[in-house]
N, C-alpha and C positions, 0 to 999 in steps of 0.2 A: 698526635698532628699537630702541626706545628702553627705556632701562637705566630699570627699574622694581624697586626694596628690594619683595623679599613680605612682606606684612603676619603680621606672626604671632600676633596679634590682631587679626583681623574685626570691626567694629564690629556690632552684635548686631542685627541688621535687623529682629527682630520689635516693637525699639524703635517702630518707625513705628505712627502709629494710624490709619493710613492704605492704601486697599487698592493691588495693584501691578499693573501690566499689561505682557506683554513684547510689546515692539517695537524688531527688529533686533537682536533679541538683547539686550536691553537692558530688566530690568525697572524700571520706570516707576511712582515713587507717583502718586495723582491726587485728589487736592485741589485744590478750589478753592484762590483766596488766600488768601481771610479764615480759611479754618482751618488753615493753613500759618501765619500770624500768632497766632492764639489758640493752636496749639502750641508757636511759638517763646516768647510769653510765660510759657508752665511753665517754660521749663528755667531752669537755674540755673547758677552759677558751679560748683558743687561735683558737680556732673552726671559721670555718665561722660563721654567723652567721642566725640563724635561731628558728621559733616562735613556738608556740603551740597554737594552739584553741581547745576549748572540744564547739562544740554546742548543744544545747538544742531546746526542741521546742521554746522555746522566740526564741533565734538566727534565727530558720530557717524561722520563721513569719516575724521575719525585713530584715532578706534577699531577701525574697518576697518583702515585702515593694517596700524597697529602692534594688535595683537589681543592684547598682553600691558598693553595699557592698558583691557582691559573690567573685571577684578576689580577696580581702582583707583575706578571711575565703581561697581562693582556692590557692592563693600563700603562704599556712604554711607549714611549715617544713611536719608537723603533724598535722590530723585533724581527732579529737576522738570524737566518739560521746560518750555525755554526759547523752545523755538520755534512759532510761529503754523502758517507752513510746513510745518513739521516734521507740525505735529498735524494739518494739512489732509490730507496723506500718508499718515498713518496711519487718519483717519478713510476716505482712499479702497481702504484695505483692510482693511477693516473693525474698526479698532481706535480705541478711544477716548480721548486722551491729553486732559487739562487741560492749561492754560498758566498759566506761575506764570513769569514774568520774575525775572531774579534784576536787576537792573537794578528793580523796581518793588520785591524783595521788601529790598532794599536800603533803598527810599525808607521801608519801613513799617519797617524794624527802629528807623530813629532818628525817624521821627515817634511809635511806639506801643508800642517793643517795649523798647528802651533806659529806664530809669530813672535819676534820679539818685543818683550814684554810685556808676551800674557802671561797673567796666573795661570797656575795650576795648583789644583788640589790633591793630596792623593791620600787617602784614608785605607789604613793597611798597608801591609808592606814593612821592609825590615828600617833602622834607621839607617845600616848600608848601601840597601836600593837607593834611600833619597837623597843620601850624600853622594853616589855615583849619577845620580839624575842632574843635579845639582854639577856637578864639575862637565858634564858633557853636557848639559845647555844652559849655560850661565845667564844667557839674555832672560831667561822663560825665570818666574818668581815662581820656586814649591813652596808649597805650605804643606806641612804635612803631619796627619794626626792617625798615632797608634794606639786606635784601642781596643780592649782586653783582651781575650780569649772569653768564647762563651756569648760573643754578642748576640746569637739568637734569643736566646734567653733572659738576654740582662735591657731591660726599655732602659733603666737611665744611661746603660753607656751608650747605647742608638740614640738618646738624644744627647750627648753630649757630641757625638759625631755628627749629628746632626748642626748641632750649632759653631762645631768646628769649620765644618763646610760653606755654614752660611758669613763667617765672618769673616774667612777666606776672600769672599768675593771672587769667586776665580773663575774664568771663560771654560772652562771644564773640571769635572771631577772624575779622578779616577775610585771608584770603590773596588780594591782589592783584599775582599776577608771572604773572598767564598762563595760559592752556593749555598744555600738559597738566599743566606743573612745578607750579600750584600744589595740584593734582591729588594726584599723585605725592606732595607734601609732605606734603598730609593726610592719605594712606595711612600715609605715613611715622612721621606723629605720633601717629595711633592705633598700629602696632608702637612708638615709645619707651613707652607709656605713663605719659607723663609729664606728659600736656596735659588739663586736664578741660575744662568748658564745649563750646559749639557754636561751628564754622567753618564759614564759607563760603569756596567757592570760585567769587571775584568779579569776579576781571579787573578792567577797567575802574568797574565798575558806581559806584564810591562820588565817580566825578569827574563825576555825574549830580547827587550829594548840594550839592554845592560851583561847581555853575554852568561847571564846566572844560568838560564838555559836555554838549550838548543833545539828550533824547530826540524821537525822530520825532514828529510830531502824533499825535491819539490815531483820527483816521480815519486814517491812515495806519499806525498801528500792528494796527487791526483789519483794516486789509486784505492784513494781511500781506507790507507794502511795506517795513518799518522795511528792511528788509536793501538797498534800494534807495537807501531813504537815506543811509544809512551810505556806499553804495558813490559817492552823489554828490558827500559830503563828503570823503569820502579816494580815491579813485581810482586812486590811485599804492599805497598801505598798502591797502587790499582788494580790487583788479581782480583779484587771478589768485584768493583767499579766495572768491569770489559766482559768476564769472564760470569757471573752470579747474574747482577741486577742487568746490566750491559742488554742482555739477550729479549731479556719482556720485553723491550720496544715490540720485537716481530708480534708478540699475542697482541700485546696494546694495539697495535697498528689493523692487524684481521679484527679485533672489537672494532675501533672504529669503522673501517669496510661497511660491516653486518649493519652496524646501527643509523650509516648514511647510505646504503641500500633499501633500508626498512622507511626511513623517512623518503626515500624516492618515490618508493612503492604505493 
């Protein structure tokens, strides 16, 4: 099991203005991307802390394997579906999920949400990435903290990251240390009570801002085949995730439907 520190003070999910729907045992917010961007434009640096998660198929498989992760995702201010594959699977089971990819959300953050003079905290990512962001957005103050590898099993390093985020006093915090450690870190920030503003659990999404990674063409995204685009680009790194672990989502969905039908009956 993955060690998860229970939050002493979970975020108040009522602060989300969006309707929610349950799929595979997780409550998803169901706005469109424009509504999320409008919501973020109203978030301030001194707001009570809240974090945003964007589960995809891989995340849902991890949650099924490690149920102690479920409250970490459930405690987010916004839980947004990142995956068109997941949305289609939900629709097959009579559930409507909007799709708000985390990568698109970060592009919108830099494009229309961040304002001159805003402070932004980046936890994770390379120094070269941080320097590129500083060069591209000189009117935004970027605070960068690089935690060590093995963050999931290093409580002291997570505490240092939380302290860095608190000291940054940023409007937005980007947690770019990979799932599920970034979601665990966000939940522990809530428990600490020292961080304010809004955090994004974003993985490598910032790479798309600086061109370190390239998104699949829109036609590929709309077809729900972005996973194949990524697999073709990094077969060794992503092969097991997409070809071995990923297909488990269909068995998870069948079990969820069976349990839902039993409860309804």
